[in-house]
C-alpha positions, 0 to 999 in steps of 0.5 A, spaced: 519 532 566 522 536 561 519 542 559 520 548 553 521 555 554 513 556 555 513 550 560 510 545 555 512 538 556 517 536 551 514 529 549 520 525 546 520 520 540 522 514 544 516 515 548 512 516 542 514 510 539 512 506 546 505 508 545 504 509 537 510 504 534 513 510 530 511 517 532 505 519 528 508 525 524 506 526 517 513 524 515 515 516 516 522 515 515 523 508 513 531 509 513 531 510 521 534 505 525 528 503 529 524 502 522 529 498 519 529 494 526 522 492 525 522 491 518 528 486 519 524 482 525 518 481 520 522 479 514 525 473 519 518 470 519 519 468 512 515 473 508 516 473 501 512 478 497 516 478 491 514 470 490 508 470 484 511 476 480 515 473 475 511 475 470 510 482 472 512 487 466 516 493 469 515 500 465 523 502 466 522 509 463 517 513 459 517 510 453 519 502 453 516 496 457 521 491 459 519 484 462 524 483 467 524 478 473 530 480 476 530 487 476 526 491 482 519 489 483 515 493 488 515 489 495 510 492 500 513 494 507 511 490 513 513 495 518 508 500 515 503 495 515 504 494 523 504 502 524 498 503 519 494 497 522 495 500 529 493 507 528 487 506 523 484 500 525 484 501 533 478 496 536 477 493 529 478 486 526 476 486 519 481 489 513 479 489 506 484 490 501 481 490 494 488 490 490 492 484 495 498 483 490 503 479 495 502 476 501 505 482 506 499 485 508 495 479 509 500 475 513 502 481 518 494 483 519 493 476 521 499 475 525 497 481 529 490 478 530 486 482 525 482 478 520 484 480 513 480 479 506 484 480 500 483 480 492 487 479 487 486 477 479 492 473 478 491 465 481 499 464 481 499 470 486 494 468 490 497 461 490 503 463 493 500 468 498 496 462 501 502 457 501 506 463 505 500 463 509 500 456 511 508 456 512 508 462 517 501 462 520 497 457 524 492 453 520 486 456 523 489 463 522 489 464 515 488 471 511 482 470 506 485 471 499 480 471 493 482 470 486 478 475 481 477 482 479 475 486 485 470 490 481 466 483 480 468 480 487 466 486 491 459 485 489 459 478 492 461 481 499 455 483 504 459 484 510 462 490 513 469 492 514 473 496 519 479 498 515 480 498 507 487 498 506 491 497 499 497 499 495 494 499 488 497 499 481 500 505 480 497 506 473 501 501 468 508 502 472 508 495 473 503 491 469 501 484 472 498 480 467 494 481 460 488 478 464 481 482 462 479 486 469 487 487 471 487 495 471 494 495 470 494 493 463 489 499 461 490 505 458 489 511 464 482 513 462 479 506 462 484 505 468 481 510 472 474 508 471 475 501 474 479 504 479 474 509 481 468 503 481 473 499 486 474 504 491 467 506 491 465 499 492 470 498 497 468 504 501 461 502 501 463 496 505 466 500 510 463 501 517 461 508 519 467 512 522 472 507 519 478 509 515 481 507 508 488 508 507 491 507 500 499 507 499 500 511 492 506 514 488 506 519 482 508 516 475 510 519 469 506 519 462 510 517 455 512 525 455 515 524 462 510 528 465 507 526 472 500 524 470 496 526 477 495 519 480 495 522 487 490 527 486 486 523 482 486 518 488 484 523 492 478 525 488 476 518 487 475 517 494 471 524 495 467 521 489 465 515 494 463 520 499 470 519 504 473 525 507 480 526 506 483 526 513 490 525 513 496 524 508 503 522 510 510 522 506 513 515 506 521 516 505 524 510 502 531 508 502 536 512 497 538 505 494 539 506 487 537 513 487 544 516 487 546 512 481 540 514 477 540 521 479 545 523 473 541 520 468 534 523 471 537 530 471 539 530 464 532 532 463 531 535 469 527 530 473 528 529 480 529 522 483 523 520 487 524 517 493 518 517 497 510 515 496 504 518 499 500 515 504 493 517 503 488 516 509 480 517 508 474 517 513 467 515 512 463 520 516 457 517 520 
């Protein structure tokens, strides 16, 4: 047994990975070799979360929106799903996702033996998700994807869930549609009102002792200032009666960040290469 100078056992990362998939630290490094290996294994299943997002409008800077189907559209990391399901849905099965978006979270959940329920307002996105689900999973093991406004659909649910897990719109960073009820096309005050209502309704459906996890990132307003979306999300869950239990920083690959750094620093803006993984607990 390896020990430190004080006689304490030294637990190495490989052992932690055997037990927890990734070391349960407050920094999750998606650039690491082990993380990238697991991500590629999931991608080999044929998950294509970007399908169904051709109409997404992306805020390329703080003053202009561009419709673009070829530039970067956020795609959820399947390896992150695997890690968080294993950490925070222990012994549970039922997962609720009020901002389903692409297919990743649903397919990974059911592939691992969970039962996923996701809601998205766009029919074309749900159609794409269901098609991918049938291509990858057994016909009798399909995620439940619902089309509609979560603020309405959640009122119709009468079952309890073991884990609430989602990646909501980051305000209007990506505008997914012009549909009524799509919070991504709302002004921030209206966005927050609907966002808080959806969080509250989701948490009411969570079992006592269960966890909720939202993956979020900060965004800038038209003046270039951060709007405070991360603390606003934390406060929304607290209003819903949840305890703020864990936070992790998700380090993303640098990718194009190096090319953007010179432009950003003309106005002293750091290039953001992380997201915030916020975990909340419903106390008994």
